[in-house]
N, CA, C and O atoms as a GROMACS GRO file, in nm:
protein
  336
    1MET      N    1  -0.381   3.489  -0.732
    1MET     CA    2  -0.326   3.345  -0.737
    1MET      C    3  -0.181   3.380  -0.788
    1MET      O    4  -0.145   3.482  -0.846
    2HIS      N    5  -0.109   3.273  -0.753
    2HIS     CA    6   0.034   3.284  -0.790
    2HIS      C    7   0.064   3.158  -0.920
    2HIS      O    8  -0.004   3.056  -0.924
    3PRO      N    9   0.161   3.185  -1.008
    3PRO     CA   10   0.168   3.070  -1.108
    3PRO      C   11   0.222   2.921  -1.030
    3PRO      O   12   0.290   2.912  -0.928
    4ILE      N   13   0.175   2.826  -1.104
    4ILE     CA   14   0.222   2.699  -1.046
    4ILE      C   15   0.349   2.675  -1.104
    4ILE      O   16   0.370   2.686  -1.225
    5THR      N   17   0.448   2.635  -1.007
    5THR     CA   18   0.587   2.614  -1.040
    5THR      C   19   0.606   2.478  -1.019
    5THR      O   20   0.525   2.410  -0.955
    6LYS      N   21   0.730   2.426  -1.079
    6LYS     CA   22   0.753   2.292  -1.045
    6LYS      C   23   0.775   2.232  -0.941
    6LYS      O   24   0.777   2.109  -0.946
    7LYS      N   25   0.798   2.298  -0.816
    7LYS     CA   26   0.807   2.263  -0.677
    7LYS      C   27   0.646   2.248  -0.638
    7LYS      O   28   0.616   2.185  -0.537
    8ASP      N   29   0.560   2.297  -0.709
    8ASP     CA   30   0.411   2.285  -0.653
    8ASP      C   31   0.342   2.129  -0.718
    8ASP      O   32   0.235   2.081  -0.683
    9ILE      N   33   0.414   2.085  -0.793
    9ILE     CA   34   0.369   1.972  -0.857
    9ILE      C   35   0.420   1.853  -0.787
    9ILE      O   36   0.538   1.824  -0.767
   10CYS      N   37   0.300   1.780  -0.750
   10CYS     CA   38   0.336   1.646  -0.685
   10CYS      C   39   0.390   1.531  -0.796
   10CYS      O   40   0.362   1.515  -0.914
   11THR      N   41   0.492   1.450  -0.692
   11THR     CA   42   0.575   1.381  -0.781
   11THR      C   43   0.529   1.244  -0.693
   11THR      O   44   0.545   1.233  -0.572
   12LYS      N   45   0.469   1.143  -0.782
   12LYS     CA   46   0.402   1.031  -0.715
   12LYS      C   47   0.472   0.912  -0.776
   12LYS      O   48   0.487   0.896  -0.897
   13VAL      N   49   0.515   0.823  -0.674
   13VAL     CA   50   0.572   0.701  -0.696
   13VAL      C   51   0.490   0.573  -0.661
   13VAL      O   52   0.440   0.570  -0.549
   14ILE      N   53   0.473   0.475  -0.738
   14ILE     CA   54   0.400   0.360  -0.719
   14ILE      C   55   0.491   0.271  -0.638
   14ILE      O   56   0.592   0.214  -0.680
   15LEU      N   57   0.439   0.267  -0.512
   15LEU     CA   58   0.505   0.172  -0.396
   15LEU      C   59   0.500   0.007  -0.429
   15LEU      O   60   0.589  -0.078  -0.418
   16ALA      N   61   0.366  -0.004  -0.471
   16ALA     CA   62   0.307  -0.147  -0.476
   16ALA      C   63   0.163  -0.134  -0.526
   16ALA      O   64   0.091  -0.040  -0.490
   17GLU      N   65   0.114  -0.246  -0.624
   17GLU     CA   66  -0.015  -0.252  -0.657
   17GLU      C   67  -0.047  -0.385  -0.702
   17GLU      O   68   0.042  -0.454  -0.753
   18SER      N   69  -0.161  -0.429  -0.689
   18SER     CA   70  -0.214  -0.558  -0.688
   18SER      C   71  -0.360  -0.560  -0.666
   18SER      O   72  -0.411  -0.511  -0.566
   19LEU      N   73  -0.439  -0.630  -0.781
   19LEU     CA   74  -0.570  -0.652  -0.750
   19LEU      C   75  -0.660  -0.567  -0.717
   19LEU      O   76  -0.744  -0.597  -0.633
   20GLY      N   77  -0.658  -0.421  -0.789
   20GLY     CA   78  -0.735  -0.325  -0.728
   20GLY      C   79  -0.701  -0.244  -0.616
   20GLY      O   80  -0.781  -0.160  -0.574
   21VAL      N   81  -0.567  -0.265  -0.554
   21VAL     CA   82  -0.500  -0.225  -0.457
   21VAL      C   83  -0.382  -0.144  -0.506
   21VAL      O   84  -0.322  -0.189  -0.603
   22ARG      N   85  -0.338  -0.025  -0.448
   22ARG     CA   86  -0.226   0.043  -0.475
   22ARG      C   87  -0.190   0.130  -0.380
   22ARG      O   88  -0.268   0.196  -0.311
   23LEU      N   89  -0.049   0.132  -0.375
   23LEU     CA   90   0.004   0.231  -0.275
   23LEU      C   91   0.088   0.334  -0.348
   23LEU      O   92   0.182   0.290  -0.415
   24VAL      N   93   0.066   0.464  -0.345
   24VAL     CA   94   0.130   0.556  -0.412
   24VAL      C   95   0.197   0.650  -0.312
   24VAL      O   96   0.139   0.676  -0.206
   25TYR      N   97   0.299   0.693  -0.336
   25TYR     CA   98   0.381   0.816  -0.243
   25TYR      C   99   0.417   0.929  -0.308
   25TYR      O  100   0.484   0.936  -0.411
   26CYS      N  101   0.366   1.026  -0.237
   26CYS     CA  102   0.374   1.165  -0.329
   26CYS      C  103   0.503   1.250  -0.230
   26CYS      O  104   0.485   1.303  -0.120
   27GLN      N  105   0.625   1.242  -0.303
   27GLN     CA  106   0.722   1.302  -0.246
   27GLN      C  107   0.727   1.443  -0.213
   27GLN      O  108   0.801   1.480  -0.123
   28ARG      N  109   0.652   1.532  -0.281
   28ARG     CA  110   0.636   1.661  -0.230
   28ARG      C  111   0.556   1.692  -0.096
   28ARG      O  112   0.584   1.784  -0.019
   29CYS      N  113   0.449   1.597  -0.079
   29CYS     CA  114   0.363   1.620   0.014
   29CYS      C  115   0.382   1.515   0.127
   29CYS      O  116   0.317   1.523   0.230
   30GLU      N  117   0.484   1.404   0.104
   30GLU     CA  118   0.532   1.326   0.203
   30GLU      C  119   0.401   1.243   0.269
   30GLU      O  120   0.380   1.223   0.388
   31VAL      N  121   0.324   1.203   0.158
   31VAL     CA  122   0.209   1.129   0.207
   31VAL      C  123   0.181   0.991   0.103
   31VAL      O  124   0.192   0.996  -0.019
   32VAL      N  125   0.149   0.891   0.169
   32VAL     CA  126   0.113   0.774   0.106
   32VAL      C  127  -0.023   0.758   0.098
   32VAL      O  128  -0.097   0.759   0.196
   33GLU      N  129  -0.069   0.738  -0.049
   33GLU     CA  130  -0.217   0.716  -0.094
   33GLU      C  131  -0.235   0.570  -0.104
   33GLU      O  132  -0.178   0.500  -0.187
   34LEU      N  133  -0.328   0.523   0.000
   34LEU     CA  134  -0.389   0.378   0.000
   34LEU      C  135  -0.499   0.392  -0.099
   34LEU      O  136  -0.598   0.462  -0.075
   35GLU      N  137  -0.481   0.322  -0.221
   35GLU     CA  138  -0.595   0.322  -0.306
   35GLU      C  139  -0.654   0.176  -0.324
   35GLU      O  140  -0.593   0.080  -0.370
   36LEU      N  141  -0.809   0.178  -0.270
   36LEU     CA  142  -0.872   0.042  -0.266
   36LEU      C  143  -0.996   0.068  -0.357
   36LEU      O  144  -1.102   0.118  -0.319
   37GLY      N  145  -0.964   0.023  -0.498
   37GLY     CA  146  -1.084   0.043  -0.589
   37GLY      C  147  -1.116   0.188  -0.600
   37GLY      O  148  -1.010   0.249  -0.615
   38ALA      N  149  -1.214   0.262  -0.599
   38ALA     CA  150  -1.236   0.409  -0.609
   38ALA      C  151  -1.216   0.483  -0.458
   38ALA      O  152  -1.233   0.604  -0.442
   39ILE      N  153  -1.187   0.414  -0.378
   39ILE     CA  154  -1.169   0.482  -0.229
   39ILE      C  155  -1.025   0.519  -0.257
   39ILE      O  156  -0.961   0.450  -0.336
   40SER      N  157  -0.970   0.622  -0.197
   40SER     CA  158  -0.818   0.674  -0.171
   40SER      C  159  -0.819   0.729  -0.036
   40SER      O  160  -0.914   0.797   0.002
   41ILE      N  161  -0.726   0.706   0.034
   41ILE     CA  162  -0.689   0.725   0.192
   41ILE      C  163  -0.561   0.774   0.186
   41ILE      O  164  -0.465   0.709   0.144
   42LYS      N  165  -0.556   0.898   0.229
   42LYS     CA  166  -0.413   0.959   0.246
   42LYS      C  167  -0.359   0.963   0.383
   42LYS      O  168  -0.423   1.020   0.471
   43LEU      N  169  -0.242   0.905   0.407
   43LEU     CA  170  -0.174   0.869   0.529
   43LEU      C  171  -0.032   0.897   0.508
   43LEU      O  172   0.027   0.903   0.400
   44SER      N  173   0.024   0.915   0.648
   44SER     CA  174   0.155   0.947   0.673
   44SER      C  175   0.227   0.830   0.646
   44SER      O  176   0.158   0.729   0.660
   45PRO      N  177   0.354   0.806   0.607
   45PRO     CA  178   0.434   0.707   0.580
   45PRO      C  179   0.425   0.592   0.715
   45PRO      O  180   0.412   0.471   0.701
   46ASP      N  181   0.435   0.663   0.837
   46ASP     CA  182   0.466   0.582   0.946
   46ASP      C  183   0.309   0.515   0.982
   46ASP      O  184   0.309   0.411   1.048
   47LYS      N  185   0.194   0.567   0.944
   47LYS     CA  186   0.084   0.506   0.950
   47LYS      C  187   0.041   0.395   0.876
   47LYS      O  188  -0.033   0.307   0.920
   48ILE      N  189   0.092   0.400   0.755
   48ILE     CA  190   0.126   0.283   0.637
   48ILE      C  191   0.185   0.176   0.701
   48ILE      O  192   0.132   0.064   0.700
   49GLN      N  193   0.309   0.202   0.766
   49GLN     CA  194   0.380   0.103   0.819
   49GLN      C  195   0.316   0.036   0.953
   49GLN      O  196   0.349  -0.079   0.981
   50ARG      N  197   0.218   0.110   1.040
   50ARG     CA  198   0.126   0.044   1.130
   50ARG      C  199   0.042  -0.027   1.086
   50ARG      O  200   0.005  -0.131   1.142
   51ILE      N  201  -0.008   0.023   0.964
   51ILE     CA  202  -0.119  -0.074   0.895
   51ILE      C  203  -0.062  -0.195   0.842
   51ILE      O  204  -0.116  -0.303   0.862
   52ALA      N  205   0.049  -0.183   0.773
   52ALA     CA  206   0.106  -0.317   0.698
   52ALA      C  207   0.147  -0.419   0.830
   52ALA      O  208   0.140  -0.542   0.826
   53ASN      N  209   0.186  -0.348   0.933
   53ASN     CA  210   0.240  -0.451   1.059
   53ASN      C  211   0.094  -0.530   1.098
   53ASN      O  212   0.085  -0.651   1.119
   54LEU      N  213   0.000  -0.447   1.102
   54LEU     CA  214  -0.125  -0.517   1.161
   54LEU      C  215  -0.197  -0.586   1.052
   54LEU      O  216  -0.283  -0.666   1.090
   55LEU      N  217  -0.179  -0.572   0.923
   55LEU     CA  218  -0.214  -0.680   0.840
   55LEU      C  219  -0.135  -0.802   0.846
   55LEU      O  220  -0.193  -0.909   0.830
   56MET      N  221   0.003  -0.799   0.869
   56MET     CA  222   0.073  -0.911   0.870
   56MET      C  223   0.050  -0.985   0.957
   56MET      O  224   0.057  -1.106   0.933
   57LYS      N  225   0.009  -0.933   1.112
   57LYS     CA  226  -0.026  -1.012   1.214
   57LYS      C  227  -0.157  -1.065   1.184
   57LYS      O  228  -0.176  -1.180   1.224
   58ALA      N  229  -0.250  -1.009   1.124
   58ALA     CA  230  -0.354  -1.069   1.091
   58ALA      C  231  -0.355  -1.185   1.002
   58ALA      O  232  -0.416  -1.287   1.030
   59SER      N  233  -0.287  -1.170   0.894
   59SER     CA  234  -0.260  -1.278   0.805
   59SER      C  235  -0.186  -1.399   0.872
   59SER      O  236  -0.226  -1.511   0.842
   60LEU      N  237  -0.080  -1.387   0.962
   60LEU     CA  238  -0.031  -1.487   1.030
   60LEU      C  239  -0.139  -1.579   1.114
   60LEU      O  240  -0.151  -1.702   1.119
   61ARG      N  241  -0.210  -1.477   1.176
   61ARG     CA  242  -0.304  -1.546   1.259
   61ARG      C  243  -0.412  -1.636   1.175
   61ARG      O  244  -0.449  -1.749   1.206
   62LEU      N  245  -0.449  -1.566   1.070
   62LEU     CA  246  -0.546  -1.637   0.974
   62LEU      C  247  -0.489  -1.779   0.952
   62LEU      O  248  -0.553  -1.883   0.961
   63ASP      N  249  -0.346  -1.764   0.919
   63ASP     CA  250  -0.268  -1.894   0.850
   63ASP      C  251  -0.281  -1.974   0.998
   63ASP      O  252  -0.319  -2.091   0.985
   64ARG      N  253  -0.265  -1.946   1.087
   64ARG     CA  254  -0.277  -2.039   1.206
   64ARG      C  255  -0.411  -2.115   1.242
   64ARG      O  256  -0.420  -2.229   1.289
   65LEU      N  257  -0.520  -2.022   1.209
   65LEU     CA  258  -0.662  -2.075   1.229
   65LEU      C  259  -0.692  -2.144   1.118
   65LEU      O  260  -0.754  -2.247   1.144
   66TYR      N  261  -0.670  -2.124   0.992
   66TYR     CA  262  -0.707  -2.185   0.874
   66TYR      C  263  -0.603  -2.239   0.794
   66TYR      O  264  -0.588  -2.197   0.679
   67PRO      N  265  -0.517  -2.339   0.848
   67PRO     CA  266  -0.401  -2.385   0.762
   67PRO      C  267  -0.398  -2.430   0.642
   67PRO      O  268  -0.292  -2.438   0.580
   68SER      N  269  -0.532  -2.471   0.585
   68SER     CA  270  -0.558  -2.485   0.458
   68SER      C  271  -0.544  -2.376   0.365
   68SER      O  272  -0.507  -2.394   0.249
   69LEU      N  273  -0.575  -2.253   0.418
   69LEU     CA  274  -0.545  -2.128   0.334
   69LEU      C  275  -0.413  -2.079   0.310
   69LEU      O  276  -0.383  -2.004   0.217
   70ALA      N  277  -0.334  -2.124   0.398
   70ALA     CA  278  -0.180  -2.105   0.398
   70ALA      C  279  -0.124  -2.153   0.272
   70ALA      O  280  -0.045  -2.077   0.216
   71GLY      N  281  -0.145  -2.246   0.225
   71GLY     CA  282  -0.107  -2.317   0.104
   71GLY      C  283  -0.162  -2.284  -0.017
   71GLY      O  284  -0.114  -2.323  -0.124
   72SER      N  285  -0.258  -2.217  -0.009
   72SER     CA  286  -0.370  -2.178  -0.148
   72SER      C  287  -0.288  -2.079  -0.220
   72SER      O  288  -0.194  -2.008  -0.185
   73ASP      N  289  -0.365  -2.099  -0.354
   73ASP     CA  290  -0.287  -1.999  -0.449
   73ASP      C  291  -0.304  -1.885  -0.407
   73ASP      O  292  -0.207  -1.815  -0.436
   74SER      N  293  -0.408  -1.810  -0.332
   74SER     CA  294  -0.439  -1.682  -0.301
   74SER      C  295  -0.298  -1.626  -0.238
   74SER      O  296  -0.243  -1.525  -0.282
   75HIS      N  297  -0.258  -1.689  -0.152
   75HIS     CA  298  -0.140  -1.621  -0.098
   75HIS      C  299  -0.004  -1.656  -0.178
   75HIS      O  300   0.101  -1.668  -0.115
   76THR      N  301  -0.010  -1.670  -0.293
   76THR     CA  302   0.115  -1.699  -0.378
   76THR      C  303   0.132  -1.570  -0.474
   76THR      O  304   0.059  -1.559  -0.573
   77PRO      N  305   0.215  -1.487  -0.448
   77PRO     CA  306   0.243  -1.374  -0.545
   77PRO      C  307   0.245  -1.414  -0.695
   77PRO      O  308   0.311  -1.509  -0.735
   78THR      N  309   0.168  -1.335  -0.779
   78THR     CA  310   0.196  -1.374  -0.933
   78THR      C  311   0.304  -1.300  -0.981
   78THR      O  312   0.340  -1.329  -1.095
   79SER      N  313   0.374  -1.200  -0.916
   79SER     CA  314   0.515  -1.140  -0.953
   79SER      C  315   0.567  -1.097  -0.844
   79SER      O  316   0.510  -1.099  -0.735
   80ALA      N  317   0.712  -1.044  -0.874
   80ALA     CA  318   0.790  -0.996  -0.748
   80ALA      C  319   0.758  -0.864  -0.711
   80ALA      O  320   0.751  -0.770  -0.790
   81GLN      N  321   0.738  -0.861  -0.586
   81GLN     CA  322   0.675  -0.703  -0.532
   81GLN      C  323   0.794  -0.676  -0.431
   81GLN      O  324   0.863  -0.763  -0.378
   82VAL      N  325   0.806  -0.536  -0.413
   82VAL     CA  326   0.908  -0.472  -0.330
   82VAL      C  327   0.828  -0.378  -0.215
   82VAL      O  328   0.766  -0.276  -0.247
   83LEU      N  329   0.836  -0.415  -0.112
   83LEU     CA  330   0.726  -0.377  -0.030
   83LEU      C  331   0.828  -0.338   0.096
   83LEU      O  332   0.930  -0.404   0.112
   84HIS      N  333   0.791  -0.223   0.186
   84HIS     CA  334   0.893  -0.165   0.278
   84HIS      C  335   0.853  -0.224   0.424
   84HIS      O  336   0.920  -0.193   0.524
   0.00000   0.00000   0.00000
């Protein structure tokens, strides 16, 4: 076994979090962890981008299908969030 060095330690950055969902980026591993409650899914940054685009398309479609939801408080952010 080799001793653990500083470069072996993951440096994680919280990208965004809200209502039990969190996105964390590990700089050493170059992996994004999508945490949904107790479930954690590790994906490459490009896969996270694809999922984000897919969710945005779904959200826009839901807004068209159910206009009453578009103006509801559930879509209003409670604080400023920076998303890529």
